[in-house]
C-alpha positions as CSV (number, residue, x, y, z in Angstrom):
1,M,8.3,19.2,-3.2
2,V,5.2,19.7,-5.3
3,A,5.8,16.5,-7.2
4,L,6.3,14.6,-3.9
5,L,3.0,16.0,-2.6
6,K,1.2,14.9,-5.8
7,R,2.6,11.4,-5.5
8,I,1.5,11.2,-1.8
9,S,-2.0,12.4,-2.7
10,F,-2.2,9.8,-5.5
11,F,-1.2,6.9,-3.2
12,I,-3.5,8.1,-0.4
13,A,-6.4,8.0,-2.9
14,L,-5.3,4.6,-4.0
15,L,-5.2,3.3,-0.5
16,C,-8.7,4.6,0.1
17,V,-9.9,2.2,-2.6
18,L,-7.7,-0.8,-1.7
19,P,-9.1,-1.6,1.8
20,G,-12.6,-2.5,0.4
21,A,-11.1,-4.8,-2.2
22,S,-8.7,-6.3,0.3
23,C,-11.4,-7.1,2.9
24,Y,-13.4,-9.2,0.6
25,A,-10.5,-10.8,-1.3
26,Q,-9.7,-14.5,-1.3
27,S,-8.6,-15.9,2.0
28,A,-4.9,-15.8,2.5
29,T,-4.8,-19.1,4.4
30,V,-6.3,-22.6,4.4
31,S,-5.7,-24.0,7.9
32,P,-7.8,-25.3,10.7
33,Y,-5.4,-23.6,13.1
34,S,-6.7,-20.2,11.9
35,R,-9.8,-20.8,14.1
36,Y,-7.7,-19.6,17.1
37,G,-7.2,-16.0,18.1
38,I,-7.4,-13.6,15.1
39,G,-6.4,-16.3,12.7
40,D,-3.1,-17.1,11.0
41,L,-0.7,-14.2,11.2
42,Q,0.4,-13.1,7.7
43,N,3.8,-11.9,6.5
44,Q,4.2,-8.4,7.9
45,N,7.4,-7.6,6.0
46,G,8.4,-6.4,2.6
47,V,9.9,-8.6,-0.1
48,Q,13.5,-7.8,0.9
49,S,13.0,-9.1,4.4
50,F,10.8,-12.0,3.2
51,S,13.7,-13.1,0.9
52,M,16.2,-12.8,3.7
53,G,14.7,-15.3,6.2
54,N,12.4,-12.6,7.7
55,T,15.4,-10.6,9.1
56,G,15.3,-6.9,9.0
57,I,15.2,-5.3,12.5
58,A,18.7,-4.1,12.0
59,L,18.7,-3.4,8.2
60,H,18.4,-0.2,6.3
61,N,19.1,1.1,2.8
62,D,22.8,2.1,3.4
63,T,23.6,-1.5,4.2
64,L,22.0,-3.2,1.1
65,T,21.1,-2.2,-2.4
66,P,18.9,-1.7,-4.4
67,D,16.5,0.6,-2.5
68,F,13.8,-1.2,-0.5
69,I,11.2,-0.5,2.1
70,N,11.8,-2.1,5.5
71,L,8.4,-2.6,7.1
72,K,9.9,-4.5,10.0
73,N,11.5,-1.5,11.7
74,P,10.0,2.0,11.2
75,A,13.3,3.6,12.2
76,S,14.6,2.6,8.7
77,Y,12.3,5.1,6.8
78,V,14.8,7.9,7.3
79,Y,17.3,6.0,5.1
80,N,15.0,6.1,2.1
81,H,16.7,9.0,0.3
82,V,14.5,8.6,-2.8
83,T,10.8,7.9,-3.0
84,T,10.4,4.1,-3.0
85,Y,7.2,2.1,-3.5
86,E,6.6,-1.6,-3.4
87,A,3.7,-4.0,-4.0
88,G,3.6,-7.7,-3.7
89,M,1.5,-10.8,-4.3
90,L,2.0,-14.0,-2.2
91,N,1.4,-17.6,-3.0
92,N,0.4,-20.1,-0.4
93,N,0.7,-23.8,-1.1
94,V,-0.6,-26.0,1.8
95,Q,-0.9,-29.8,2.2
96,L,-3.2,-31.0,4.9
97,T,-3.2,-34.7,6.0
98,T,-5.6,-36.4,8.3
99,E,-6.3,-40.1,8.8
100,G,-4.2,-41.0,5.8
101,V,-6.0,-38.6,3.4
102,S,-4.2,-35.6,2.0
103,H,-5.5,-32.4,0.4
104,N,-3.5,-29.8,-1.5
105,N,-4.5,-26.1,-1.7
106,N,-2.8,-23.4,-3.7
107,N,-4.0,-19.8,-3.6
108,T,-2.5,-16.4,-4.5
109,Y,-3.5,-13.3,-2.7
110,F,-2.7,-9.6,-2.1
111,G,0.6,-9.3,-0.2
112,Y,1.1,-5.7,0.6
113,F,1.5,-2.2,-0.8
114,A,3.8,0.5,0.7
115,I,5.6,3.7,-0.2
116,A,8.5,5.4,1.7
117,F,9.8,8.9,1.0
118,P,12.3,11.4,2.4
119,M,11.1,14.4,4.3
120,G,14.1,16.6,4.5
121,K,17.5,15.7,5.8
122,H,16.5,14.2,9.2
123,F,13.0,12.8,8.5
124,G,11.5,10.0,6.5
125,G,7.9,8.8,6.1
126,S,5.9,5.8,4.9
127,F,2.4,4.5,4.5
128,G,0.9,1.3,3.2
129,L,-1.7,-1.5,3.4
130,R,-1.1,-5.1,4.3
131,P,-3.0,-8.1,5.7
132,M,-2.3,-8.8,9.3
133,S,-4.2,-12.1,9.8
134,S,-6.4,-14.4,7.9
135,V,-9.1,-17.0,8.7
136,G,-9.8,-19.7,6.2
137,Y,-10.9,-23.3,6.8
138,S,-13.7,-25.8,5.9
139,I,-13.9,-29.0,7.9
140,N,-16.4,-31.9,7.5
141,T,-16.7,-34.7,10.0
142,T,-19.2,-37.5,10.2
143,G,-20.6,-39.4,13.2
144,S,-23.0,-42.2,14.1
145,V,-26.2,-41.9,16.0
146,D,-26.7,-45.1,18.0
147,S,-29.6,-46.6,19.9
148,S,-29.1,-49.6,22.1
149,G,-25.7,-50.2,20.5
150,T,-27.2,-50.1,17.0
151,S,-26.5,-47.3,14.5
152,I,-29.8,-45.7,13.3
153,G,-28.4,-42.8,11.4
154,T,-25.5,-40.5,10.8
155,T,-24.7,-36.8,11.5
156,N,-22.6,-34.5,9.4
157,N,-20.7,-31.7,11.2
158,Q,-19.4,-28.8,9.1
159,Y,-17.1,-26.1,10.4
160,V,-16.4,-23.1,8.2
161,G,-14.3,-19.9,8.9
162,S,-13.4,-16.9,6.8
163,G,-12.2,-13.3,7.1
164,G,-9.2,-11.6,8.5
165,I,-7.7,-8.3,9.7
166,N,-6.1,-5.6,7.5
167,Q,-3.5,-3.0,8.6
168,L,-3.2,0.5,7.2
169,H,-0.1,2.1,8.5
170,F,1.4,5.7,8.6
171,G,5.0,5.9,9.7
172,L,7.5,8.6,10.6
173,A,11.3,8.2,11.3
174,Y,13.7,10.8,12.7
175,S,17.5,10.9,12.8
176,P,18.6,13.3,15.6
177,F,22.2,12.8,14.6
178,K,24.2,10.6,12.3
179,N,24.0,6.8,12.7
180,L,21.0,7.0,15.0
181,S,17.4,6.9,14.0
182,V,14.0,6.3,15.7
183,G,10.6,5.7,14.2
184,A,7.0,4.8,14.8
185,N,4.0,3.5,13.0
186,L,0.4,4.4,13.7
187,S,-1.8,1.7,12.2
188,F,-5.5,1.4,11.7
189,L,-6.7,-2.2,12.0
190,F,-10.0,-3.3,10.5
191,G,-11.7,-6.5,9.3
192,Y,-14.1,-9.3,10.2
193,L,-14.0,-12.8,11.5
194,N,-16.8,-15.3,10.4
195,Y,-17.4,-18.7,12.0
196,Q,-20.1,-21.1,11.2
197,Q,-21.0,-24.6,12.5
198,N,-23.7,-26.9,10.9
199,V,-25.0,-30.1,12.3
200,I,-27.0,-32.1,9.7
201,Y,-28.8,-35.4,10.6
202,S,-29.8,-38.2,8.4
203,P,-33.3,-37.6,6.8
204,N,-34.7,-40.8,8.3
205,L,-34.1,-39.6,11.8
206,G,-36.5,-36.6,11.5
207,A,-34.3,-34.6,13.8
208,Y,-33.8,-30.9,13.6
209,N,-30.6,-29.7,12.0
210,S,-28.8,-26.8,13.6
211,Q,-26.7,-23.9,12.3
212,V,-24.7,-21.5,14.5
213,T,-23.1,-18.4,12.9
214,E,-21.0,-15.8,14.6
215,N,-19.8,-12.6,12.8
216,I,-17.3,-10.4,14.5
217,N,-16.5,-6.9,13.1
218,L,-13.5,-5.1,14.6
219,H,-11.5,-1.9,14.2
220,G,-9.0,0.1,16.2
221,F,-5.6,1.7,16.3
222,T,-2.3,0.3,17.3
223,G,1.3,1.6,17.3
224,D,4.8,0.1,17.0
225,Y,8.2,1.7,17.5
226,G,11.7,1.1,16.3
227,L,15.3,2.2,16.9
228,M,18.5,1.7,14.8
229,Y,22.1,2.6,15.6
230,T,25.0,2.1,13.2
231,L,28.5,1.4,14.4
232,G,31.0,2.5,11.8
233,K,30.7,5.2,9.2
234,T,27.9,4.5,6.8
235,R,29.3,3.2,3.5
236,D,32.8,4.3,4.4
237,S,34.2,1.5,6.6
238,S,35.4,-2.0,5.9
239,S,33.4,-3.3,8.9
240,Q,30.0,-2.1,10.1
241,F,27.5,-3.1,12.7
242,V,23.8,-2.1,12.8
243,I,21.8,-2.7,16.0
244,G,18.0,-2.5,15.9
245,A,15.1,-2.9,18.3
246,T,11.3,-2.8,17.9
247,A,8.4,-2.9,20.3
248,S,4.6,-2.6,20.5
249,M,2.7,-2.2,23.7
250,G,-0.3,-4.0,22.3
251,S,-3.8,-2.5,21.7
252,S,-7.5,-3.0,22.3
253,L,-9.8,-3.2,19.3
254,F,-13.4,-2.4,19.3
255,A,-15.5,-5.5,18.4
256,S,-19.1,-6.2,17.8
257,S,-20.4,-9.8,17.6
258,N,-23.6,-11.2,16.1
259,L,-24.5,-14.7,17.2
260,L,-27.4,-16.5,15.4
261,A,-28.4,-20.1,16.1
262,I,-31.3,-21.7,14.2
263,S,-32.7,-25.1,13.7
264,D,-34.7,-26.6,10.8
265,L,-36.0,-29.8,9.5
266,P,-34.0,-31.5,6.6
267,G,-35.0,-30.3,3.2
268,S,-34.4,-27.6,0.7
269,P,-35.3,-24.9,1.0
270,Q,-35.2,-24.7,4.8
271,N,-38.5,-25.1,6.5
272,N,-39.9,-24.9,10.0
273,I,-37.0,-22.6,11.1
274,D,-36.8,-22.0,14.8
275,T,-34.5,-19.3,16.2
276,I,-32.6,-20.6,19.2
277,Q,-30.4,-17.6,19.8
278,N,-30.0,-14.2,18.3
279,I,-27.5,-12.3,20.4
280,H,-25.7,-9.0,19.6
281,S,-22.9,-8.0,21.9
282,S,-19.9,-5.6,21.9
283,G,-16.6,-5.5,23.6
284,M,-12.9,-5.4,23.1
285,I,-10.3,-7.7,21.6
286,K,-6.9,-7.3,23.3
287,L,-3.8,-7.7,21.1
288,P,-0.6,-8.7,22.8
289,M,2.6,-6.7,23.3
290,T,5.6,-7.6,21.1
291,F,9.3,-6.8,21.1
292,G,12.3,-7.7,19.2
293,G,16.0,-7.1,18.6
294,G,18.4,-7.5,15.7
295,L,22.0,-7.3,14.6
296,T,23.6,-6.9,11.2
297,W,27.3,-7.2,10.5
298,I,28.7,-6.1,7.2
299,L,32.2,-6.6,5.7
300,R,33.3,-4.5,2.7
301,D,36.3,-4.6,0.4
302,K,38.6,-1.7,-0.5
303,D,36.2,-0.6,-3.3
304,N,33.4,-0.3,-0.7
305,N,31.4,-3.2,-2.0
306,N,29.5,-5.5,0.3
307,Q,31.5,-8.7,0.6
308,F,29.8,-10.5,3.5
309,M,26.7,-9.7,5.6
310,F,25.2,-11.6,8.5
311,S,21.8,-10.7,10.1
312,V,20.1,-12.2,13.1
313,D,16.7,-11.3,14.6
314,Y,14.9,-12.3,17.7
315,S,11.3,-11.4,18.5
316,M,8.6,-12.4,20.9
317,E,4.8,-11.9,20.8
318,K,3.0,-12.3,24.2
319,W,-0.1,-14.1,22.8
320,S,-0.9,-15.4,26.4
321,Q,-2.2,-11.9,26.9
322,Y,-4.7,-12.2,24.1
323,S,-8.4,-12.0,25.0
324,E,-11.8,-11.7,23.3
325,F,-14.7,-9.9,25.1
326,G,-12.9,-10.3,28.4
327,Q,-12.2,-14.0,27.9
328,T,-8.7,-15.4,27.5
329,Q,-8.1,-18.0,24.8
330,N,-5.3,-20.1,26.4
331,L,-2.8,-19.2,23.6
332,N,1.0,-19.6,24.0
333,D,3.6,-16.9,23.5
334,S,5.3,-16.9,20.0
335,I,9.1,-16.7,19.7
336,M,11.0,-16.3,16.4
337,L,14.7,-16.5,15.8
338,A,15.8,-15.7,12.2
339,C,19.2,-15.4,10.6
340,N,20.6,-14.8,7.2
341,I,24.1,-14.9,5.6
342,F,25.0,-13.1,2.4
343,R,28.3,-13.6,0.5
344,I,27.5,-11.4,-2.5
345,K,30.9,-10.7,-3.9
346,S,32.1,-14.3,-3.5
347,L,29.3,-15.6,-5.7
348,I,29.8,-12.9,-8.3
349,A,33.6,-13.5,-8.3
350,F,33.0,-17.2,-8.7
351,L,30.7,-16.7,-11.7
352,T,33.0,-14.2,-13.3
353,E,36.1,-16.4,-12.9
354,Y,34.1,-19.4,-14.3
355,I,33.0,-17.4,-17.4
356,I,36.5,-16.0,-18.0
357,G,38.0,-19.5,-17.5
358,Q,35.6,-21.0,-20.1
359,A,36.3,-18.2,-22.5
360,S,40.1,-18.7,-22.2
361,L,39.7,-22.4,-22.8
362,Q,37.5,-22.0,-25.9
363,P,40.3,-21.2,-28.4
364,K,42.4,-24.2,-27.3
365,L,39.4,-26.5,-27.7
366,I,38.9,-25.2,-31.3
367,L,42.5,-25.7,-32.2
368,I,42.4,-29.3,-31.0
């Protein structure tokens, strides 16, 4: 018990350092679509779920080895019978194409860090840090300034966005009786969203350039809940079903916005700066409710080895409920259907038979 408390203290101290580094790390996305809402949503799952087609609502450690942390359903923490920790880096390779011109971007960024640990016979806990969303884009467009049908100059429009939201979670799971578990995460969300728009005119026009910058800082708490029920004795039956469900009622984050609009004459450094707007406001950003369900079916052989496993997940996020400072953003609801099929033993058996077959043929080949 003392050793466990020391480990927990160490990782809590580590997590106190990581948020600052994560907030100012390289953007996890390069996409103009990250301008909407809170940005592009990042992978919220561990490496196990990520490698299984993002399934995991009905998956726990007694159904798959080796030990892993299932961040998709907090009810799974009670099945971590040994202290388990994970950390990951993600790589994002994006190709953007517009008007026949393509641009490739490749970046690697912090994926997540998590630890799960047993707390007696009926309880399990977890905490960790992961990015929830990311904003990252830089768009340049050019236009023409006409007078009496004749072009007299050009304008260059620049749109730049950066930032994102991080999630620090603390989770607890409880199993009131065998084969049933419930769990919950309490998460602290924090981060910033930066947006900037520049309008630059041709020097010969003598027009004022403009720059509009908006910085939004936000923080707040949110919770999500999970349930799992296993049909069939754990690890003792030839056929087993696991049913899972997750839900979040949404949350409201405290947000403060600084909007600064200035204009200046062309040149470097900027000169003749005129402040058009300098507004500070505060309000709430409302995140949507989410819910999901999953099913996992496992077949085992007489030696209790997983032979076949099928997982399917369905989830919905009600982004039509999203609002910033009391204003809706006309976003659509998000629906995800994911499935995964494992035939572990079949693959191992095939490779084993192939190797043995090659070995048995080798002496005959030598004799010939």
